[in-house]
N, C-alpha and C positions, 0 to 999 in steps of 0.2 A: 281498504277498510271503508265501508259505507255506513253512514249514520242513517238508521232506518226510522227513527222517530225523534221528535223534538222533546226535550226535557228542560226543566228550569236550570238556570245557572247554579253552579256549585259555589256557595258563598261562605262555607266554613271548611275547616281542615278535617279530612278523613284519612285514615290509614288502614291498609290491609297488611297484616304480618303473615307472611307465607313461610311455613317451616316444612322443608322437604327432607325427610330422613332417608338418605340414599342407600343405606345398607339393607340387608335382608332382615325379615322379621317373621318369627313363628307366630302367625296371627291366631292359630288355633289354641295358643296358650295365653293370648291376651284377653280374649273374651270367651268364657266357657259356659255352656248350658249347665245350669245347676239344679233347679227343681221346678216343680209345677209346670212340666212340659207336656204338651199335647201335639199329636196323638200318641207319640212314642216317648219312651224314657231316653231323652237325648244325652243326659249325663252318663247313663250306663253305656250308651253307644260310644261316647267320647272316651271313657275309661278303657273300653275294650279295644278300640281302634288305635289309640295312642300308646297303649301298653305301658312300658316302663318309663316313658317320658311324660306321661300324664301328670298333671299337678293334683295333689291330694285335695279332697274337698275341704279339709280343715285349714289349708293354707290359702285358699282363694278368698278374695275380698268380695263379699256379697253385695249386689246392687239389685234394685227392683226395676222392672219395666212396667209400663202401663198394662193393667189387666186385660188380657185378650189381644193386645197389640202385637205380641211377638210369639214365637213358638214356645218360649218359656216365660214365666212371670218373674223368675229369679235367675240371674246370671252371676258368674264368678269372674273377677278381674285378677290378672296376674299379681301376685303379692308384692312385687317391686313397684307397682303403679299406685301407690297410696295417694299421691297428690292428684292424679287423674281421677281416681275414685271419689275423692272429696269434691273435686270440681263437678263431677257428674251429679253427685248427691245435692250439691248447691244449685244445680240447674245451669251451670256455666260451661258444661261440656256434653258432647253426645258421641255415641259410637255409631259409625256407619260400617256395617259388616257386609261381607260378600260383594265388595266393590272391585271392579276391574275394568280393563280396557275393552270396549265393545264398539262395533260398527252398527249393530242392530241387536235388539233383544234376542237371546238364544236359549234353547233348551239343550240338555245333554244329547237328545236325539238329533237335533239340528247339527251339532258339531260332529258327532260320530258318522252321520250320513251325508255330511257336507251339503245340507239343505240351504244354508245361508252363509254369507260371507263372514270371515273372522279377520281381525287385525293382522297385518303383515308381521311375520316373525313372532307369533303369539307367545311362544315360550322362551323368547330371548330376553333376559333380564334387562340388558341395556336399552333395547328397543322399547320395551314396555315402560321403562322409566321415562323415556322421552315422551311417549304417548300420554303418560300421566301428567306431564307438564304442559302438553299442548291441548289435551282434551279433544284431539282429532286423530283417533287411532288409525283411521283409514288413510291418512296423509302423512307419510314419514317426513315431509319437508315443511309441515305446518309451523307457523310461528308460535311462540309460547302464549299461554292463556293470559298471563298478566301483561305481556307486551301488547297483545291485541286489545285488551281493555284500555291500556294507556293510550294507544293510537286512537281508539274511538273517542275517548274523552277529549284528547287534544284537537282532533278534527272537528268535533262538535263545538268546542269552545271557539275555534278559529272561524267556523262558519257563522256562529252567532255574533262574533265581534267584527267580522269582515276583515280580519288580518290574522297573520300567523302568531299564535300565542301558545304557551305551554302551561297547563294547569296540573299536569301529572309528572311526578318525578319518581324515580326508582332508585333504590339503594340495595346493595347486596353485601353480605358479610361472608360470602363463600364463592368468590369468582364471578363468572358470568353464566348463570344457569339458563337452561333452555326456556324455562317458564317466563323469563323477562325479555326474551327475544321478540322484537316487534318488526314491523315492515321498515325497510331501509329508508331513511330520510324523513320519517314521520315524527318520531319522538327521539329525544336525546337518550343515548345508551345509559344503562344504570351506572351510578357511581359505585365503585367497589371499595369496601372497607375490609380491614382484617379484624381478627379477634381483639386486637389491642388498639384499634383506631383506624385512621385513614391509611389506605394502602397506597403510598406514594413511591418515589424513587428511594433507592438505598442511600445510606450515608455517603458513600463514595460517589455514586451517580448524581446525587443532589447538587454537587459542585457544578454540574453541567446544565442545571436547570435554566439559569439566565441565558447562557449562550444558545441553548436550544430554542428558547422563546424568541430571542433576537433573530435567529436564523429563519424560523418559521413565520416571522412577521413580514418577511419579504414577499411581495406579490409574484405569483408564478403565472405563466401564460397557459400552462396545461391545467385543465379543470381537475384532473386527477391529482396533480401535485398540490393544487390549491386546496382541494378537499382534504387531502392528507395533512397538510400544514394546519388547516383550520381545526381538525380533530386533535392534533397534538397540542396546539396552543390552548384549546379549550380544556383539554384534560389537565394540563399543568395549572391553569387558572382555577379549575374546579377543585383540584387537590389542595391548593393553597387556601382557598376560601372555606371549603368544608372542614379542613383540618383546624383552621383558626376557630371556627364556630364550635366544633366538638370539644376543643380544649377548654372553652369557657363555660361548658355546661356541667352541671352536677345532677345526679339522679334526685328527683324531688322527694320520692317516698322511700329513700334509703335502701339498705341492702335486702330488700324483700326476696330477691332471687337467690340468696345464699343459703346453703344447707344449715339446719339448726345446730348441728354439731360443730360447725366451723363458720360462724356468722361473719367473721372478718376476712375470710379467705375465698377468693374466686379464682381457681386455677384451671379448671377443666375448660376445654375449648368451647363446648356448648354454653357453659355458664358465661364466659366472656363475650361470646357472640350475642347472647340475649341481653347482656349488659349494654352492648353497642346499640341494639334495637331500642332499648328503653331510653 
């Protein structure tokens, strides 16, 4: 990772919350052309092509686009996305349509006639999910986009201070996603939380925590064994430290994330994950 330009020191706290919905999505039912479309009637086209799975006009949540900025001035959002629609109307959300993995800009002609290169395994769902998390579709072995950002920030801070320091930390509530994967040895790997808090050892295995720490505190002559022991000891210490801090914190602005019909109940996995993020 190379630092290509000098920037000022980061002096305050900033966070990026990255939400990756790993399942499939019928995007043509999320944002639907509704009215005031030019040069063709795109809503009529939508109804004809989608057939019996098209969403009725009366059920769509209407939103306005900037006049002349899009193929239609009015779009319809899926009826289940009322909160997203409100966020859009408040100016706090945006829709990015027709987005996918590319090596270079393409047309239908380019693809059909193989004029330009396309990403490897273009129609493989798992491969394209990885490409979405690396933003380097042409390189299946690329590190994750957030991991590369973290590496660049830490290297920049280290160069400015003249010593190795870390100003970037990563936390995951869903395992170790590709997006957080950085270059080996540059940044600390992401701390992993579960939906209900810190993801540490099980109740039974926790009895072995102190013996494990003592065992890995011994110096080894092998650099591989020493690196492994260092990672294990650091992981145990991080779990203890982070778990203690999380247990002491309460959400400042209350149960804002809970559904209106069950304001005291947060039982879904995504709800509890967002609670951990907050």
